[in-house]
PyMOL commands that place a pseudoatom at each C-alpha (Angstrom):
pseudoatom trace, name=CA, resn=MET, resi=1, chain=A, elem=C, hetatm=0, pos=[-27.935, 4.744, 46.477]
pseudoatom trace, name=CA, resn=GLY, resi=2, chain=A, elem=C, hetatm=0, pos=[-28.859, 7.950, 48.156]
pseudoatom trace, name=CA, resn=THR, resi=3, chain=A, elem=C, hetatm=0, pos=[-30.847, 10.972, 46.656]
pseudoatom trace, name=CA, resn=ALA, resi=4, chain=A, elem=C, hetatm=0, pos=[-31.562, 14.567, 47.855]
pseudoatom trace, name=CA, resn=GLY, resi=5, chain=A, elem=C, hetatm=0, pos=[-32.853, 13.855, 51.329]
pseudoatom trace, name=CA, resn=GLY, resi=6, chain=A, elem=C, hetatm=0, pos=[-33.692, 9.891, 50.934]
pseudoatom trace, name=CA, resn=LEU, resi=7, chain=A, elem=C, hetatm=0, pos=[-32.510, 6.925, 49.373]
pseudoatom trace, name=CA, resn=GLU, resi=8, chain=A, elem=C, hetatm=0, pos=[-33.388, 4.750, 45.867]
pseudoatom trace, name=CA, resn=ILE, resi=9, chain=A, elem=C, hetatm=0, pos=[-33.401, 1.261, 45.776]
pseudoatom trace, name=CA, resn=VAL, resi=10, chain=A, elem=C, hetatm=0, pos=[-34.185, -1.605, 43.160]
pseudoatom trace, name=CA, resn=ILE, resi=11, chain=A, elem=C, hetatm=0, pos=[-36.034, -4.409, 44.112]
pseudoatom trace, name=CA, resn=VAL, resi=12, chain=A, elem=C, hetatm=0, pos=[-35.889, -7.490, 42.084]
pseudoatom trace, name=CA, resn=PHE, resi=13, chain=A, elem=C, hetatm=0, pos=[-38.017, -9.830, 41.297]
pseudoatom trace, name=CA, resn=ARG, resi=14, chain=A, elem=C, hetatm=0, pos=[-37.214, -13.300, 40.069]
pseudoatom trace, name=CA, resn=ASN, resi=15, chain=A, elem=C, hetatm=0, pos=[-39.311, -16.372, 38.588]
pseudoatom trace, name=CA, resn=LEU, resi=16, chain=A, elem=C, hetatm=0, pos=[-38.173, -19.133, 40.772]
pseudoatom trace, name=CA, resn=HIS, resi=17, chain=A, elem=C, hetatm=0, pos=[-41.069, -21.572, 38.526]
pseudoatom trace, name=CA, resn=THR, resi=18, chain=A, elem=C, hetatm=0, pos=[-40.218, -23.742, 35.748]
pseudoatom trace, name=CA, resn=VAL, resi=19, chain=A, elem=C, hetatm=0, pos=[-42.545, -22.025, 33.552]
pseudoatom trace, name=CA, resn=PRO, resi=20, chain=A, elem=C, hetatm=0, pos=[-43.105, -18.674, 32.642]
pseudoatom trace, name=CA, resn=CYS, resi=21, chain=A, elem=C, hetatm=0, pos=[-44.720, -16.344, 34.651]
pseudoatom trace, name=CA, resn=THR, resi=22, chain=A, elem=C, hetatm=0, pos=[-45.857, -12.528, 34.475]
pseudoatom trace, name=CA, resn=MET, resi=23, chain=A, elem=C, hetatm=0, pos=[-46.426, -9.407, 36.637]
pseudoatom trace, name=CA, resn=SER, resi=24, chain=A, elem=C, hetatm=0, pos=[-47.810, -5.903, 35.773]
pseudoatom trace, name=CA, resn=GLY, resi=25, chain=A, elem=C, hetatm=0, pos=[-47.981, -2.855, 37.850]
pseudoatom trace, name=CA, resn=TYR, resi=26, chain=A, elem=C, hetatm=0, pos=[-46.806, -1.868, 40.868]
pseudoatom trace, name=CA, resn=PRO, resi=27, chain=A, elem=C, hetatm=0, pos=[-45.492, -3.732, 43.866]
pseudoatom trace, name=CA, resn=GLY, resi=28, chain=A, elem=C, hetatm=0, pos=[-47.100, -3.239, 47.440]
pseudoatom trace, name=CA, resn=VAL, resi=29, chain=A, elem=C, hetatm=0, pos=[-44.635, -1.363, 49.944]
pseudoatom trace, name=CA, resn=THR, resi=30, chain=A, elem=C, hetatm=0, pos=[-44.930, -1.046, 53.544]
pseudoatom trace, name=CA, resn=GLN, resi=31, chain=A, elem=C, hetatm=0, pos=[-42.238, -0.376, 56.105]
pseudoatom trace, name=CA, resn=ALA, resi=32, chain=A, elem=C, hetatm=0, pos=[-42.914, -1.881, 59.481]
pseudoatom trace, name=CA, resn=SER, resi=33, chain=A, elem=C, hetatm=0, pos=[-41.406, -3.335, 62.706]
pseudoatom trace, name=CA, resn=GLY, resi=34, chain=A, elem=C, hetatm=0, pos=[-41.610, -6.187, 65.115]
pseudoatom trace, name=CA, resn=THR, resi=35, chain=A, elem=C, hetatm=0, pos=[-42.600, -9.559, 65.425]
pseudoatom trace, name=CA, resn=PRO, resi=36, chain=A, elem=C, hetatm=0, pos=[-44.486, -10.431, 63.727]
pseudoatom trace, name=CA, resn=PRO, resi=37, chain=A, elem=C, hetatm=0, pos=[-43.818, -7.024, 61.686]
pseudoatom trace, name=CA, resn=THR, resi=38, chain=A, elem=C, hetatm=0, pos=[-46.510, -4.319, 61.737]
pseudoatom trace, name=CA, resn=ASP, resi=39, chain=A, elem=C, hetatm=0, pos=[-46.961, -1.470, 59.261]
pseudoatom trace, name=CA, resn=ILE, resi=40, chain=A, elem=C, hetatm=0, pos=[-45.552, 1.949, 59.777]
pseudoatom trace, name=CA, resn=GLY, resi=41, chain=A, elem=C, hetatm=0, pos=[-47.144, 5.025, 58.614]
pseudoatom trace, name=CA, resn=GLN, resi=42, chain=A, elem=C, hetatm=0, pos=[-48.460, 5.261, 55.070]
pseudoatom trace, name=CA, resn=PRO, resi=43, chain=A, elem=C, hetatm=0, pos=[-47.816, 2.608, 51.862]
pseudoatom trace, name=CA, resn=ALA, resi=44, chain=A, elem=C, hetatm=0, pos=[-45.772, 3.218, 49.145]
pseudoatom trace, name=CA, resn=THR, resi=45, chain=A, elem=C, hetatm=0, pos=[-47.541, 5.093, 46.275]
pseudoatom trace, name=CA, resn=ALA, resi=46, chain=A, elem=C, hetatm=0, pos=[-47.461, 4.614, 42.293]
pseudoatom trace, name=CA, resn=ASP, resi=47, chain=A, elem=C, hetatm=0, pos=[-45.287, 6.818, 40.609]
pseudoatom trace, name=CA, resn=ALA, resi=48, chain=A, elem=C, hetatm=0, pos=[-47.473, 7.425, 37.654]
pseudoatom trace, name=CA, resn=SER, resi=49, chain=A, elem=C, hetatm=0, pos=[-44.292, 8.084, 35.381]
pseudoatom trace, name=CA, resn=THR, resi=50, chain=A, elem=C, hetatm=0, pos=[-43.615, 4.492, 34.633]
pseudoatom trace, name=CA, resn=PRO, resi=51, chain=A, elem=C, hetatm=0, pos=[-46.870, 3.363, 33.325]
pseudoatom trace, name=CA, resn=ARG, resi=52, chain=A, elem=C, hetatm=0, pos=[-48.018, -0.027, 34.210]
pseudoatom trace, name=CA, resn=THR, resi=53, chain=A, elem=C, hetatm=0, pos=[-46.866, -2.831, 31.254]
pseudoatom trace, name=CA, resn=LEU, resi=54, chain=A, elem=C, hetatm=0, pos=[-46.745, -6.420, 31.278]
pseudoatom trace, name=CA, resn=VAL, resi=55, chain=A, elem=C, hetatm=0, pos=[-43.933, -8.359, 31.976]
pseudoatom trace, name=CA, resn=THR, resi=56, chain=A, elem=C, hetatm=0, pos=[-43.099, -11.955, 30.772]
pseudoatom trace, name=CA, resn=LEU, resi=57, chain=A, elem=C, hetatm=0, pos=[-40.609, -13.549, 33.096]
pseudoatom trace, name=CA, resn=PRO, resi=58, chain=A, elem=C, hetatm=0, pos=[-39.292, -16.815, 31.699]
pseudoatom trace, name=CA, resn=PRO, resi=59, chain=A, elem=C, hetatm=0, pos=[-38.073, -18.983, 34.115]
pseudoatom trace, name=CA, resn=GLY, resi=60, chain=A, elem=C, hetatm=0, pos=[-35.374, -17.924, 36.175]
pseudoatom trace, name=CA, resn=GLY, resi=61, chain=A, elem=C, hetatm=0, pos=[-35.980, -14.487, 34.587]
pseudoatom trace, name=CA, resn=PHE, resi=62, chain=A, elem=C, hetatm=0, pos=[-35.927, -11.399, 36.501]
pseudoatom trace, name=CA, resn=ALA, resi=63, chain=A, elem=C, hetatm=0, pos=[-38.624, -8.042, 36.508]
pseudoatom trace, name=CA, resn=SER, resi=64, chain=A, elem=C, hetatm=0, pos=[-37.570, -5.435, 38.799]
pseudoatom trace, name=CA, resn=ALA, resi=65, chain=A, elem=C, hetatm=0, pos=[-39.341, -1.521, 40.595]
pseudoatom trace, name=CA, resn=LYS, resi=66, chain=A, elem=C, hetatm=0, pos=[-37.344, 1.358, 41.957]
pseudoatom trace, name=CA, resn=LEU, resi=67, chain=A, elem=C, hetatm=0, pos=[-38.359, 1.953, 45.553]
pseudoatom trace, name=CA, resn=LYS, resi=68, chain=A, elem=C, hetatm=0, pos=[-37.781, 5.977, 46.684]
pseudoatom trace, name=CA, resn=ILE, resi=69, chain=A, elem=C, hetatm=0, pos=[-37.647, 6.405, 50.047]
pseudoatom trace, name=CA, resn=ALA, resi=70, chain=A, elem=C, hetatm=0, pos=[-37.790, 10.424, 51.691]
pseudoatom trace, name=CA, resn=ASN, resi=71, chain=A, elem=C, hetatm=0, pos=[-35.957, 11.479, 54.580]
pseudoatom trace, name=CA, resn=ALA, resi=72, chain=A, elem=C, hetatm=0, pos=[-38.179, 11.089, 57.370]
pseudoatom trace, name=CA, resn=SER, resi=73, chain=A, elem=C, hetatm=0, pos=[-36.995, 14.570, 59.333]
pseudoatom trace, name=CA, resn=ASN, resi=74, chain=A, elem=C, hetatm=0, pos=[-37.694, 16.324, 56.010]
pseudoatom trace, name=CA, resn=GLN, resi=75, chain=A, elem=C, hetatm=0, pos=[-41.332, 15.642, 57.188]
pseudoatom trace, name=CA, resn=LEU, resi=76, chain=A, elem=C, hetatm=0, pos=[-43.451, 18.220, 59.040]
pseudoatom trace, name=CA, resn=ALA, resi=77, chain=A, elem=C, hetatm=0, pos=[-43.700, 17.070, 62.891]
pseudoatom trace, name=CA, resn=VAL, resi=78, chain=A, elem=C, hetatm=0, pos=[-47.208, 17.193, 62.258]
pseudoatom trace, name=CA, resn=THR, resi=79, chain=A, elem=C, hetatm=0, pos=[-47.661, 14.398, 59.552]
pseudoatom trace, name=CA, resn=CYS, resi=80, chain=A, elem=C, hetatm=0, pos=[-44.808, 12.405, 60.555]
pseudoatom trace, name=CA, resn=LYS, resi=81, chain=A, elem=C, hetatm=0, pos=[-43.708, 11.177, 64.221]
pseudoatom trace, name=CA, resn=ALA, resi=82, chain=A, elem=C, hetatm=0, pos=[-40.138, 9.530, 63.013]
pseudoatom trace, name=CA, resn=VAL, resi=83, chain=A, elem=C, hetatm=0, pos=[-40.162, 5.769, 64.629]
pseudoatom trace, name=CA, resn=LYS, resi=84, chain=A, elem=C, hetatm=0, pos=[-37.299, 2.791, 63.082]
pseudoatom trace, name=CA, resn=ALA, resi=85, chain=A, elem=C, hetatm=0, pos=[-38.725, 0.527, 60.916]
pseudoatom trace, name=CA, resn=THR, resi=86, chain=A, elem=C, hetatm=0, pos=[-36.521, -2.513, 60.532]
pseudoatom trace, name=CA, resn=TRP, resi=87, chain=A, elem=C, hetatm=0, pos=[-38.652, -4.435, 57.556]
pseudoatom trace, name=CA, resn=LEU, resi=88, chain=A, elem=C, hetatm=0, pos=[-40.104, -3.774, 54.370]
pseudoatom trace, name=CA, resn=ARG, resi=89, chain=A, elem=C, hetatm=0, pos=[-42.743, -5.648, 53.330]
pseudoatom trace, name=CA, resn=VAL, resi=90, chain=A, elem=C, hetatm=0, pos=[-43.334, -5.994, 49.592]
pseudoatom trace, name=CA, resn=ALA, resi=91, chain=A, elem=C, hetatm=0, pos=[-45.786, -7.529, 47.740]
pseudoatom trace, name=CA, resn=PRO, resi=92, chain=A, elem=C, hetatm=0, pos=[-45.486, -8.419, 43.964]
pseudoatom trace, name=CA, resn=PRO, resi=93, chain=A, elem=C, hetatm=0, pos=[-47.876, -6.436, 41.464]
pseudoatom trace, name=CA, resn=GLY, resi=94, chain=A, elem=C, hetatm=0, pos=[-51.708, -7.992, 42.088]
pseudoatom trace, name=CA, resn=GLN, resi=95, chain=A, elem=C, hetatm=0, pos=[-50.725, -10.152, 45.385]
pseudoatom trace, name=CA, resn=ARG, resi=96, chain=A, elem=C, hetatm=0, pos=[-51.831, -9.566, 48.635]
pseudoatom trace, name=CA, resn=THR, resi=97, chain=A, elem=C, hetatm=0, pos=[-49.404, -11.427, 50.496]
pseudoatom trace, name=CA, resn=PRO, resi=98, chain=A, elem=C, hetatm=0, pos=[-45.890, -9.697, 51.477]
pseudoatom trace, name=CA, resn=PHE, resi=99, chain=A, elem=C, hetatm=0, pos=[-42.886, -10.811, 51.597]
pseudoatom trace, name=CA, resn=ASN, resi=100, chain=A, elem=C, hetatm=0, pos=[-40.645, -9.532, 54.738]
pseudoatom trace, name=CA, resn=ILE, resi=101, chain=A, elem=C, hetatm=0, pos=[-37.200, -8.015, 54.304]
pseudoatom trace, name=CA, resn=SER, resi=102, chain=A, elem=C, hetatm=0, pos=[-35.059, -7.052, 56.600]
pseudoatom trace, name=CA, resn=PHE, resi=103, chain=A, elem=C, hetatm=0, pos=[-34.062, -3.175, 56.197]
pseudoatom trace, name=CA, resn=GLY, resi=104, chain=A, elem=C, hetatm=0, pos=[-33.318, -0.556, 59.074]
pseudoatom trace, name=CA, resn=THR, resi=105, chain=A, elem=C, hetatm=0, pos=[-34.797, 2.772, 58.158]
pseudoatom trace, name=CA, resn=THR, resi=106, chain=A, elem=C, hetatm=0, pos=[-36.680, 5.617, 59.452]
pseudoatom trace, name=CA, resn=ALA, resi=107, chain=A, elem=C, hetatm=0, pos=[-40.598, 5.503, 58.859]
pseudoatom trace, name=CA, resn=CYS, resi=108, chain=A, elem=C, hetatm=0, pos=[-43.140, 8.129, 59.603]
pseudoatom trace, name=CA, resn=LYS, resi=109, chain=A, elem=C, hetatm=0, pos=[-45.867, 7.311, 61.743]
pseudoatom trace, name=CA, resn=GLY, resi=110, chain=A, elem=C, hetatm=0, pos=[-48.541, 9.533, 60.547]
pseudoatom trace, name=CA, resn=THR, resi=111, chain=A, elem=C, hetatm=0, pos=[-50.286, 10.840, 57.118]
pseudoatom trace, name=CA, resn=ALA, resi=112, chain=A, elem=C, hetatm=0, pos=[-46.899, 12.093, 55.353]
pseudoatom trace, name=CA, resn=LYS, resi=113, chain=A, elem=C, hetatm=0, pos=[-46.155, 9.721, 52.200]
pseudoatom trace, name=CA, resn=LEU, resi=114, chain=A, elem=C, hetatm=0, pos=[-42.513, 8.692, 52.161]
pseudoatom trace, name=CA, resn=MET, resi=115, chain=A, elem=C, hetatm=0, pos=[-42.378, 5.783, 49.646]
pseudoatom trace, name=CA, resn=SER, resi=116, chain=A, elem=C, hetatm=0, pos=[-42.762, 5.850, 45.992]
pseudoatom trace, name=CA, resn=VAL, resi=117, chain=A, elem=C, hetatm=0, pos=[-42.625, 2.766, 43.790]
pseudoatom trace, name=CA, resn=THR, resi=118, chain=A, elem=C, hetatm=0, pos=[-42.519, 2.335, 40.000]
pseudoatom trace, name=CA, resn=SER, resi=119, chain=A, elem=C, hetatm=0, pos=[-44.215, -0.449, 37.399]
pseudoatom trace, name=CA, resn=VAL, resi=120, chain=A, elem=C, hetatm=0, pos=[-42.271, -3.617, 37.126]
pseudoatom trace, name=CA, resn=VAL, resi=121, chain=A, elem=C, hetatm=0, pos=[-39.739, -3.751, 34.376]
pseudoatom trace, name=CA, resn=GLN, resi=122, chain=A, elem=C, hetatm=0, pos=[-38.039, -6.545, 32.548]
pseudoatom trace, name=CA, resn=GLY, resi=123, chain=A, elem=C, hetatm=0, pos=[-34.536, -7.411, 33.865]
pseudoatom trace, name=CA, resn=SER, resi=124, chain=A, elem=C, hetatm=0, pos=[-32.544, -7.019, 37.079]
pseudoatom trace, name=CA, resn=ALA, resi=125, chain=A, elem=C, hetatm=0, pos=[-31.634, -3.383, 36.364]
pseudoatom trace, name=CA, resn=GLY, resi=126, chain=A, elem=C, hetatm=0, pos=[-28.074, -4.745, 36.155]
pseudoatom trace, name=CA, resn=LEU, resi=127, chain=A, elem=C, hetatm=0, pos=[-27.601, -5.094, 39.793]
pseudoatom trace, name=CA, resn=TRP, resi=128, chain=A, elem=C, hetatm=0, pos=[-25.902, -7.959, 41.192]
pseudoatom trace, name=CA, resn=GLY, resi=129, chain=A, elem=C, hetatm=0, pos=[-24.158, -8.901, 44.406]
pseudoatom trace, name=CA, resn=LEU, resi=130, chain=A, elem=C, hetatm=0, pos=[-25.404, -7.420, 47.807]
pseudoatom trace, name=CA, resn=ALA, resi=131, chain=A, elem=C, hetatm=0, pos=[-28.271, -5.734, 46.171]
pseudoatom trace, name=CA, resn=TYR, resi=132, chain=A, elem=C, hetatm=0, pos=[-29.652, -8.886, 44.227]
pseudoatom trace, name=CA, resn=GLN, resi=133, chain=A, elem=C, hetatm=0, pos=[-29.031, -10.740, 47.053]
pseudoatom trace, name=CA, resn=ASP, resi=134, chain=A, elem=C, hetatm=0, pos=[-31.074, -8.608, 49.498]
pseudoatom trace, name=CA, resn=TRP, resi=135, chain=A, elem=C, hetatm=0, pos=[-33.958, -8.246, 47.378]
pseudoatom trace, name=CA, resn=LEU, resi=136, chain=A, elem=C, hetatm=0, pos=[-34.196, -11.145, 45.284]
pseudoatom trace, name=CA, resn=ILE, resi=137, chain=A, elem=C, hetatm=0, pos=[-38.426, -11.992, 46.111]
pseudoatom trace, name=CA, resn=GLY, resi=138, chain=A, elem=C, hetatm=0, pos=[-40.036, -15.219, 44.435]
pseudoatom trace, name=CA, resn=ALA, resi=139, chain=A, elem=C, hetatm=0, pos=[-42.241, -14.230, 41.660]
pseudoatom trace, name=CA, resn=GLY, resi=140, chain=A, elem=C, hetatm=0, pos=[-44.822, -16.244, 39.216]
for i in range(1, 140): cmd.bond("trace and resi %d" % i, "trace and resi %d" % (i + 1))
show_as sticks, trace
zoom trace
């Protein structure tokens, strides 16, 4: 979904285990390119309008977070050199190892902060089909 000067994406986490698991906080998200993927620019900042809450995922259950990516061409040249990104690297809250998700966009090499992400909430935000398949990430 687009926003003025950018886009919004819902990242959906699914508990792939046979026992419940919990999540709390903000996913780590970076834009990247190359093989193996190398981070570009600044990571997503935490959207403070969504406070950290504990979410319990039953086996097969879902949690989600919304990622906003601003348009790189709206940034000052001194803080942003626009480059092609081919990956989003997403780490579930509290984890350091990201999942690499194929996703083409324009990133900023520099100090501009293009992305913000909300805290995880219970459920899949009602998204199924293509969005669900693109963003299904193991959790737990």
